[in-house]
N, C-alpha and C positions, 0 to 999 in steps of 0.2 A: 504494500499499499503508500509506505514512503521511503525512499530512497534519496539519502543525503551524500554527497559527493563532493571531498575537499572544502568544505564550507570554509572559507574565512571573512571575518569581521573585521573593520579597522573602525577605531575610533582615531580620528586626525593621526597622530605616528603610533597609537598603540594598538598594538594585533590583541582582540581583547578574544577571539575563535580564530584557533589555526590548524586548517586543512583537516577538517572533523568529518569524519565520514561511518553512515551506519545504516541499517536496513531495518523495517517493521513491517511486519507479514500481516496483512490484514485480519483484523479481530484481534492481534497481539495488543500486548500494552509492553512498551519500552520505558524504563525510567533511566534519566540523566542524575546523578547526582555528585556532589561537590560542595567546596567550602564557599561561603562567598566571594565573588569575582572571578569561580572559576571560568565563567564564561556560559556555564548551563543554559539561564534563562535569554541570555542572548543568541544562543541556538534556538531558542524557542519565537523568541521575535522574528526573527528572519526565516524561519519556517510558515509561520503564520500569515509574512507578509506586512507587519508591523514596523519592522526595517528593511528598507528597500538596499539598503548600500551595503553588500554582500558581493564575493565571490565565489567561483565553485559553480556546481550541479546540484540541483534539488528537480524532486519530481513527488508525484502524488495520484494513484490511481494510475499510473501511466502517463500521466499530465508531465512535459517538461512546466515547471514555473517560474517566470520571469520575476525583474524585483517589483512591477506593479500587478496586483491581483483583479479578477473579475470578478464580480457579484456571484457568478455562481460557484468559484471557489468558496468565497465565503458562506454558501449553502454549505458545501461540503466540508469545511473546516471550521470549526468554531472552537473558541478559548475560553479558559475559565482562570480567573485572576485571582492572587493572592488576598487580596483584601476585598472581600464582598461590600463592605461598606464605602468603598472607594470606588466600584465599579459599577454600582445602582444609581442609577438616579435619584437624587435625595426627594424630586418634587415629584416623582414619578409612584404611581402606586402599583403596584406587583400586577395587576390587571393590564394597566399599561406596558409596563417592563416586557411581558411576555406576548403582547400582542404586537408592539413594535416591530419585530423579526419577520412576524408576517406578513405585516404590511410590506416592509421593505421589498420581500422576497413573493410579493402577490400568492401568499396563501390561504386557501379559502377554509371554511369550517374553523373559525377563529376561537369561536365559545368550547366546541370540541375537544381542541386542538390543546386551550389553556386546561380545562379541566382535566384531561388527561395529564399533561406535564405536571401539574401541581400533583395528582395523585403517583405519580411515577417516583416523584423526588419526596414524597409520603409528607405531604404539606397540607393542612385541612383547608379547604375549603374558604374558611371564614379569613383566612388571611389575603386573601385577592385584592380587598381593596382597601389592602392598609398600605402605609409609608416604609421604607426600610427602616428608619429611625423605633419603629413600632415592632421590631421583628429582634429576634437574638441572634448572636454571631451565627450559629448554626442554622438557624432558618433563614438568612441573607445568603449564606453562600448555597443552599440548597435552590433558594430563588435562582440564584446564580448561573447554577446547573441547568435548571429547567429553560431559563431563559436559552442556554445555550442550546439545549436542545429542541427547541421550536422549528428552527429549519429543518429537522431530520437530518444533519450531518453523517457523515462517514466516520471522521475524525475528530476526538474533542484532544486539543493542548492544555495541559493543566500546569500551571505555573503556582509550584508551592499551593495548593488547593486548602491545605486544614492547616499549615503553619500561624494562621490567627486565630486560630480554636483552641478551647480547652480540649485536654486529652480524652475524656470518655467523648466529646463530640467529634473528635477528630476520627476515632474510631467508626461511629456512626455515619459519618461522612464516606469514608473508605469504603465501607461495606456497602452506603449506596451505592457509589461509583465502579465498585466490581459485581454488584445486581444489573445496573444499567449497560454494563458493557456486555452480559452476558444475554441480557435481552433483547437489546438493537443490534449487538454485533458489531459495537464500534471498536475501533483502534484508537489506542491511547499513547501518547507520549507526556509522561508527568516529568516534571523537573522537580527535587526538592535536595535540601541540606539533611535529611534526617533518614536514615538508612531503614529504618525501620519500616516508616512510611512506604517506602518504595521497594521494597523486599515483599511489603503485604499486598499491594497491588499488581508487579511487576514481574514478568516472567524473567526478563534481561535486561540487565542493567550495565550503563557507559559510567566508566566514571572520570569526571574533568579535572585536571588541576592544569592552573595558571594559561588557560583557552585551549589546552590539548586534550583530545581523549584519551587516556591513558591506559584505561583497560577494558573489554568487555566480559562480562562473565553473567552465569544464571543468579537468579534469585538463592537456587539452593545451594550455591557453591559461596556465595557471599557469606549465607547462615553458617556452613561449614569451615568457613574460614580458607578455604579452598582460593586464595588469591595468590597473583604475580607480581602486580606490581608495588614495591613500597609502599604508595602514597594509600593505596586500597587497603592496606594493612592498615596502617596508622588512621584512617576513618574510620576502619571499623572498631580498634581499641579506643579511641576516644568515643565513639558512643557506649551510653551508660549501660546498655543491654540491647543486644539483638534479638527483639521479640515482637511477636504480630502483636500489631498496638490494641486490638479488642482486649488483650489480656491485662493491659492497663487499669481493669476495671475492679480487675482483683485487689491491685496495691493501694 
């Protein structure tokens, strides 16, 4: 579904991403993990079209990507951001937030689609005419996920989607994302600094350091400590405990 070859991104004289390459199969979850400033979110922004200043080759669904993207691309590929409060318009109700993508892409059955989306992200119909400030952090992120689902995309790009949430709410949102992927056959690219989050959602993981992709490995290998690059081992050691996030409820 996604092919990235020799992707490089520069900000002035600073090379933030250095010839990064990876593949993501249709229906797969792929994670990018690394410390702050490692370039992982910059990769995601280039794939999404938010940053048009890149070199290399990228394709989604076999279609070669240009720096500027079409409306059809943005229907197929949607992004969920780190801060749901910052990514949701504070003066728009949930109903308006969810209906807007449908209007942009000229999609019908607005009422049915909104109610389906609320049900899919486990939000009651009562939140439909509330504003973002009237919702909890977890509810806001569920609205952000529902909004991303409205155009019926094939790919979701997830930029630290749980880092602004409490640990128990993180687990709920990650389980929701896993359920949605299975139900809709979505392809995910998830960026996080949290190894446990990435290992919970993703089957394969890329480790970034100083703009380079230094290792590709499976989540099982990461859990078992079967790493090859010293930076991957260092990240794993710095993690308090590499565990599935839902077990945090028991602590």
